[in-house]
C-alpha positions in Angstrom: -29.8 5.1 1.5 -28.4 5.7 -1.9 -25.3 3.8 -3.0 -22.9 5.5 -5.3 -20.3 4.2 -7.7 -16.7 4.9 -7.1 -15.0 7.3 -9.5 -11.5 7.2 -8.3 -9.9 4.3 -6.3 -6.5 4.4 -4.6 -4.8 1.1 -3.8 -1.6 0.6 -1.9 1.0 -2.0 -2.7 4.2 -3.1 -0.9 5.1 -6.1 -3.0 4.2 -8.5 -0.2 2.1 -11.7 -0.6 -1.0 -9.7 0.3 -0.4 -7.0 -2.4 -1.7 -9.0 -5.4 -5.1 -9.9 -3.9 -5.5 -6.3 -2.6 -4.7 -4.8 -6.0 -6.9 -7.4 -7.7 -9.9 -6.4 -5.5 -9.3 -2.7 -6.2 -9.0 -3.4 -9.9 -12.2 -5.5 -10.0 -14.0 -2.6 -8.3 -12.5 0.0 -10.7 -13.5 -2.1 -13.7 -17.1 -2.6 -12.3 -17.6 1.1 -11.6 -15.6 2.4 -14.6 -13.4 4.2 -12.0 -9.9 5.5 -12.3 -7.4 3.3 -10.5 -4.4 4.9 -8.8 -1.7 2.5 -7.5 0.6 3.8 -4.7 3.9 2.3 -3.4 5.4 4.0 -0.4 9.2 3.5 -0.1 12.2 4.6 1.9 15.3 5.8 0.2 18.0 6.0 2.9 21.7 6.2 2.6 23.7 3.2 3.9 24.8 5.3 6.9 21.3 6.4 7.8 20.0 2.8 7.4 22.7 1.5 9.7 22.0 4.3 12.3 18.3 3.6 12.2 18.7 -0.2 12.8 21.4 0.4 15.5 19.4 3.1 17.5 15.9 1.6 17.2 16.8 -2.0 17.5 15.4 -2.8 14.1 13.4 -1.4 11.3 10.1 0.2 12.3 8.8 1.1 8.8 6.0 -1.4 8.6 4.7 -1.8 5.0 7.3 0.5 3.6 9.4 -0.8 0.7 13.1 -0.2 1.2 14.7 1.2 -1.9 13.5 2.5 -5.2 14.3 -0.6 -7.2 12.1 -2.8 -4.9 9.4 -0.2 -5.1 9.6 0.0 -8.9 9.2 -3.8 -9.0 6.2 -3.8 -6.6 4.5 -1.1 -8.6 5.1 -2.9 -11.9 3.7 -6.2 -10.5 0.7 -4.3 -9.2 0.1 -2.8 -12.6 0.2 -6.3 -14.2 -2.4 -7.5 -11.7 -4.7 -4.6 -12.3 -4.5 -4.9 -16.1 -5.2 -8.7 -15.8 -8.4 -7.8 -13.9 -9.4 -5.5 -16.8 -8.8 -2.2 -15.0 -7.3 0.9 -16.5 -4.5 2.3 -14.3 -4.7 6.1 -14.4 -1.6 6.6 -12.3 1.1 4.5 -10.7 3.0 6.5 -8.1 6.2 5.9 -6.1 6.1 8.0 -2.9 9.1 8.4 -0.7 7.4 8.4 2.7 5.3 6.6 5.3 2.6 4.3 3.8 -0.4 5.7 5.7 0.4 9.3 4.9 1.1 8.5 1.3 -2.3 6.7 0.9 -4.3 9.4 2.6 -2.5 12.3 0.7 -2.8 10.6 -2.6 -6.5 10.0 -2.0 -7.0 13.6 -1.1 -5.0 14.9 -4.0 -6.9 12.7 -6.5 -10.4 13.3 -4.8 -10.6 9.5 -4.3 -13.9 7.9 -3.2 -12.2 4.7 -1.9 -8.8 3.6 -0.6 -8.1 -0.2 -0.8 -5.4 -1.6 1.3 -4.2 -5.0 2.7 -3.9 -5.6 6.3 -3.2 -8.5 8.7 -4.3 -8.6 12.3 -1.3 -7.3 14.1 -1.0 -8.7 17.6 2.7 -7.7 18.1 3.7 -5.3 20.9 5.0 -2.8 18.3 1.6 -3.0 16.5 -0.3 -2.4 19.7 2.0 0.5 20.8 2.6 2.3 17.5 -0.6 1.3 15.6 -0.8 -0.1 12.1 -0.9 1.5 8.7 -4.5 0.4 8.3 -5.5 1.9 11.6 -4.0 5.2 10.7 -5.6 5.3 7.3 -9.0 4.6 8.6 -8.6 7.4 11.2 -7.4 10.0 8.7 -9.1 9.2 5.4 -12.0 11.3 4.3 -13.3 8.6 1.9 -14.3 5.0 2.2 -11.6 2.5 3.2 -11.7 -1.2 2.2 -9.4 -3.5 4.1 -8.4 -6.7 2.2 -7.4 -9.6 4.5 -5.3 -12.5 3.5 -7.1 -15.7 2.6 -4.8 -17.8 4.9 -3.9 -16.3 8.2 -0.3 -15.2 8.4 2.0 -14.0 11.2 4.0 -11.5 9.2 4.3 -10.7 5.5 7.6 -10.2 3.9 8.0 -6.8 2.3 10.7 -6.7 -0.4 13.8 -4.6 0.0 17.0 -3.8 -1.7 16.2 -5.4 -5.0 19.1 -4.8 -7.4 17.9 -3.3 -10.7 18.3 -5.8 -13.6 
């Protein structure tokens, strides 16, 4: 079996505690293989009315891994870029995508002819996770390239995803 170097690596960030080690792993691989690194942050831009309606009708927010608001997404993307550069990687693109995280990662990987998607994931034992599936599960089913899942060093129940950061 012949091993190949990665030429384009797509990594997802949501600004959670798992984002930095995930981006660091992707950046390390990109530097090692002299690959292009593309950082993706999926976010939701909803009006206050739509946000209130979503929470009221669904009993809570179901957008797992999706950053709420452009300002929080900008911040998550900026921090991911800093982590990648600290690892010696060259970021060829940093993209904010208004949409669902799994779809954003898979589409970006297809659009950029990526060889690898790197993403963070925790073991989700929640009822919602079992019924709806996880972002990692959806990406591994739909991606046409390799997928690397980065797990947290310390087990966690749930990661906080930033939302509604005021621009400063």
